[in-house]
N, CA, C and O of each residue as an XYZ file, in Angstrom:
224
protein
N     -11.601     -6.984    -10.221
C     -11.735     -5.590     -9.834
C     -10.446     -4.871    -10.222
O      -9.350     -5.331     -9.903
N     -10.584     -3.751    -10.906
C      -9.425     -2.946    -11.271
C      -9.182     -1.924    -10.174
O     -10.114     -1.271     -9.704
N      -7.924     -1.789     -9.769
C      -7.553     -0.829     -8.733
C      -6.363     -0.022     -9.217
O      -5.586     -0.478    -10.056
N      -6.230      1.175     -8.682
C      -5.164      2.080     -9.090
C      -4.353      2.480     -7.867
O      -4.912      2.896     -6.852
N      -3.046      2.356     -7.965
C      -2.153      2.726     -6.861
C      -2.225      4.238     -6.645
O      -2.196      5.013     -7.601
N      -2.318      4.644     -5.388
C      -2.440      6.070     -5.088
C      -1.127      6.817     -5.274
O      -1.133      8.040     -5.420
N      -0.001      6.108     -5.271
C       1.292      6.774     -5.395
C       1.804      6.841     -6.826
O       2.213      7.905     -7.291
N       1.784      5.711     -7.529
C       2.399      5.676     -8.866
C       1.370      5.575     -9.994
O       1.755      5.569    -11.163
N       0.096      5.498     -9.684
C      -0.995      5.424    -10.659
C      -0.961      4.162    -11.526
O      -1.529      4.143    -12.618
N      -0.297      3.114    -11.043
C      -0.277      1.839    -11.751
C      -1.625      1.145    -11.552
O      -2.151      1.118    -10.439
N      -2.176      0.594    -12.611
C      -3.466     -0.087    -12.539
C      -3.228     -1.587    -12.439
O      -2.524     -2.165    -13.268
N      -3.816     -2.220    -11.422
C      -3.698     -3.656    -11.187
C      -5.079     -4.291    -11.212
O      -6.105     -3.616    -11.139
N      -5.067     -5.601    -11.318
C      -6.301     -6.375    -11.299
C      -6.321     -7.216    -10.031
O      -5.388     -7.980     -9.785
N      -7.372     -7.090     -9.220
C      -7.549     -7.888     -8.007
C      -8.679     -8.876     -8.208
O      -9.667     -8.573     -8.876
N      -8.533    -10.057     -7.631
C      -9.617    -11.028     -7.641
C     -10.752    -10.487     -6.790
O     -10.520    -10.016     -5.677
N     -11.985    -10.549     -7.301
C     -13.149     -9.997     -6.600
C     -13.415    -10.680     -5.264
O     -14.070    -10.096     -4.401
N     -12.929    -11.891     -5.075
C     -13.220    -12.632     -3.856
C     -12.199    -12.402     -2.745
O     -12.407    -12.857     -1.620
N     -11.111    -11.711     -3.034
C     -10.092    -11.465     -2.013
C     -10.594    -10.450     -0.988
O     -11.371     -9.555     -1.321
N     -10.147    -10.592      0.258
C     -10.585     -9.650      1.301
C     -10.231     -8.191      1.002
O     -10.996     -7.287      1.338
N      -9.077     -7.962      0.373
C      -8.686     -6.592      0.047
C      -9.666     -5.960     -0.936
O     -10.006     -4.785     -0.797
N     -10.120     -6.717     -1.921
C     -11.087     -6.194     -2.887
C     -12.398     -5.837     -2.195
O     -13.002     -4.808     -2.495
N     -12.834     -6.683     -1.276
C     -14.070     -6.403     -0.542
C     -13.915     -5.154      0.316
O     -14.829     -4.332      0.391
N     -12.758     -5.010      0.965
C     -12.517     -3.838      1.807
C     -12.535     -2.562      0.969
O     -13.111     -1.555      1.379
N     -11.911     -2.607     -0.192
C     -11.880     -1.423     -1.049
C     -13.267     -1.090     -1.605
O     -13.604      0.081     -1.780
N     -14.054     -2.104     -1.878
C     -15.405     -1.883     -2.389
C     -16.315     -1.285     -1.332
O     -17.087     -0.370     -1.619
N     -16.230     -1.793     -0.117
C     -17.171     -1.402      0.931
C     -16.769     -0.154      1.700
O     -17.616      0.492      2.317
N     -15.503      0.189      1.670
C     -15.034      1.373      2.404
C     -14.244      2.269      1.456
O     -13.050      2.046      1.258
N     -14.871      3.256      0.879
C     -14.209      4.075     -0.146
C     -13.011      4.882      0.363
O     -12.193      5.327     -0.443
N     -12.889      5.080      1.664
C     -11.749      5.848      2.166
C     -10.453      5.042      2.196
O      -9.365      5.615      2.262
N     -10.566      3.714      2.147
C      -9.363      2.897      2.091
C      -8.745      3.026      0.700
O      -9.458      3.063     -0.303
N      -7.436      3.094      0.650
C      -6.763      3.271     -0.625
C      -5.882      2.068     -0.923
O      -5.521      1.312     -0.021
N      -5.543      1.898     -2.186
C      -4.744      0.774     -2.639
C      -3.336      1.252     -2.981
O      -3.158      2.285     -3.628
N      -2.339      0.488     -2.538
C      -0.947      0.706     -2.931
C      -0.437     -0.564     -3.578
O      -0.645     -1.658     -3.053
N       0.230     -0.429     -4.719
C       0.784     -1.605     -5.379
C       1.912     -2.176     -4.517
O       2.412     -1.519     -3.604
N       2.292     -3.398     -4.827
C       3.277     -4.082     -4.000
C       4.637     -3.380     -4.013
O       5.306     -3.325     -2.980
N       5.055     -2.849     -5.153
C       6.354     -2.182     -5.215
C       6.366     -0.903     -4.366
O       7.359     -0.626     -3.693
N       5.293     -0.132     -4.387
C       5.215      1.081     -3.564
C       5.134      0.727     -2.082
O       5.760      1.380     -1.247
N       4.369     -0.297     -1.764
C       4.245     -0.712     -0.372
C       5.589     -1.181      0.188
O       5.930     -0.869      1.329
N       6.353     -1.932     -0.613
C       7.679     -2.389     -0.194
C       8.621     -1.207      0.012
O       9.361     -1.156      0.994
N       8.586     -0.258     -0.922
C       9.452      0.922     -0.827
C       9.127      1.736      0.422
O      10.037      2.165      1.131
N       7.839      1.954      0.699
C       7.427      2.712      1.881
C       7.842      1.982      3.159
O       8.308      2.608      4.111
N       7.670      0.661      3.178
C       8.039     -0.141      4.347
C       9.540     -0.040      4.618
O       9.953      0.150      5.762
N      10.350     -0.165      3.577
C      11.805     -0.074      3.747
C      12.221      1.302      4.238
O      13.084      1.413      5.109
N      11.624      2.344      3.698
C      11.956      3.701      4.132
C      11.546      3.936      5.583
O      12.256      4.610      6.330
N      10.417      3.389      5.978
C       9.943      3.541      7.352
C      10.879      2.830      8.325
O      11.219      3.383      9.372
N      11.293      1.627      7.995
C      12.214      0.871      8.855
C      13.542      1.600      8.962
O      14.105      1.702     10.052
N      14.050      2.108      7.848
C      15.313      2.845      7.873
C      15.194      4.104      8.729
O      16.119      4.444      9.467
N      14.062      4.792      8.632
C      13.866      6.009      9.422
C      13.797      5.686     10.909
O      14.334      6.428     11.731
N      13.134      4.575     11.261
C      13.061      4.164     12.671
C      14.436      3.820     13.208
O      14.772      4.181     14.336
N      15.247      3.114     12.398
C      16.599      2.748     12.830
C      17.470      3.993     13.017
O      18.227      4.079     13.984
N      17.369      4.937     12.116
C      18.142      6.175     12.213
C      17.701      6.972     13.420
O      18.535      7.529     14.135
N      16.405      7.035     13.657
C      15.871      7.782     14.778
C      16.296      7.147     16.107
O      16.621      7.859     17.058
N      16.294      5.827     16.175
C      16.668      5.114     17.401
C      18.149      5.301     17.729
O      18.523      5.388     18.898
N      18.980      5.360     16.705
C      20.416      5.467     16.964
C      20.825      6.880     17.362
O      21.891      7.052     17.953
N      20.019      7.898     17.062
C      20.366      9.268     17.418
C      19.959      9.610     18.840
O      20.427     10.609     19.386
N      19.112      8.818     19.444
C      18.659      9.129     20.815
C      19.612      8.622     21.850
O      19.378      8.801     23.045
């Protein structure tokens, strides 16, 4: 299954038998993020939480 990252428009290939591929096929509102974008978003979120916690 070919999927496209919603942030960077990178096209990846997923195995049709993986749970993520089934989820994307059966629920069109779910979106795919490539691993590099997902890592970047996760790091930014953690940094924002740490900054927010230290200001309170």
